N, C-alpha and C positions, 0 to 999 in steps of 0.2 A: 364480417363486418365491414361492409361498404362506409363512406364517409360521404352524403351529398358534395356535388361542387355548389361551392360559393358564387356566389354573382359578386361580389364585390369585389372583386378583379376586371368584369367587362364592362359594372358597372360605373365603375374608376375612369376605365384608361377612353368609354364615350363620352362622360362626362370632360373632361382632357382635354378631348378632341374637337367638342365643342365649342367650347369657352374659348382654346384659340382660333379656333374659326371664327367664333362673332370677335372674337379683337380683333385676326387679319383684316375683317372685313371693313370695322368698323376703322378701322387705322388708314384702310386705304381709302376709306373714303373723308372719312378728317387729313387727308394726306390732300388726292386735289382737292378738297375745299379751303385750307389756310397751307397749304405746302408742307414740304418732308420736316424739315426743321423743327418747326413750330409745332405738329403734331406730335412729335417725337416731347417735345421741352415740354407739350402738355401734360404724354402717360407719366415722363419719370417726375412730372411733380404730386402727380394723386399719385403715387406710387410708393414717392418718399415721403410724403403726406398719412397714407395708409400706414405703414411699416412704421413711425417714428415713433406713436403710441406706443404700436406692441412688445417695441425694445424697449419702449421706457418702462412699459409692462413687466418683463419679464427681467427684469434688473439685468438689460443688457453691459456687461465690459469692452470696453474697448479694444482691439485686439493691440497684437504685438507688429513694433513694424516691417517682419521678415510680411506677414499675414499681409499687412493694408498693400505693402507694394504686390504680390499678387493681386488682390481685391485689386488695386489700381492696372492696372497691365489686365486681368479680367474684366473689364468698367470697360475700356478703350475699347477692347475687341468687341467686347456685346453690341456698343455705340456703335462703330463701323458697323456692324454689321445690320443692327436695327435699321438706320440710316439707307443703306445699299440697297438691305430686303427690300422698304417701302416703297425709298425710290423708283427702281424696276419697277416693280407691283403698280404704281397708278399707270406704266406702260404697258403693262401684259395682262389679259385676262385672267382672274382668282387661278382658276382651275391651273392655267397653267405658271404662270411661278410658280405653284406651292410646288408643283411638278417637278421644276425642275431644280428645287427646291431641296427635295429633298436625295444631290444626293454628298448631302454634306455629311452618312454615317460615313458614306464609304471614301471620299476624301479624311474622313478622322480613321479609315483604317492604315494607309501608307504617313498620316504626322505621326500614329503612333508606336509606329515600328522607328519614322527618322527619330521625333524624340526621347521615345521613351525607349527603345533599344526592343522591342515585343518582334516576337517572330511570325509572320502572316505567311498562310498556309496554301496550299497551290485550289485548293477549293475558294477560298477564301477570293484570292485574288482573280477567279475565273467569272466570280459570282458578280465583284466588284467592275470588272470589264462590262459585262452584262447590261451593269444599270447605269453605268456609263455609255451602251453604246445607243439606250433606250430614250436615254436625257438626249442623244446626240439627233436620234428621229422626234426628238419635240422639236429644238432649237431648229431643225436643219428645215419643216414643215411653213417655219411664221421664211424663211432663207429665199421660199417657193415663190416668194404671192408678192409678186413685181418687182424682181430681180435683184432684189437686195431684201434686208431687217426692216426696212426704214426704220421706226419709234422704236418698234419691239428692240430692234437690234444693241442698243443698251441696255433696257430691259433687261433683255436676255441677260447680257453680261453683268451687271446692278447684279441684279441675284446670284446666277454663279456665285460672285466673288462675295456676293453676302455668305454663302454655304459651304466656302473655305473658311472664309471667320469663324461660322457657329461650330467647325468642327471642331477645330482649332480652342475653341471655348469650351468642346465637352472633352478636351484631355490634359487645359489646365491645370 
């Protein structure tokens, strides 16, 4: 007897992609209108006001000091990541900014080796180098426009740095 595959994983991933894509578009718009810092502050305020009641209803307990330290570091990393990402996204087309940010799993691969002592197989190294080459092609296309990167240069750099912070967050 074979079991029919469930649509739930597909629907969950699709809903997640739609949610985060919508958030990115709204944050880009808010960052253009109010500035990146103000948009992020407003986003954090909304998130906090939504989660405090949930935490209180779940009878959440304050974590140990060691756990708080990890959360404080993760919060700083995520704040830098978000600030850089949305600042860069204001200066780039949405699709280009998203494509550049996809280096984060590739960076996480190497950070896991350095920070966690994980072993990276040669196939993973080759695949990551091909992915990084794709990012280089996207960035190089901008360089050809007008003899330099123009305003896109700082945006590209900000999105790439944001991806490094995101990768660090993945292995924290």
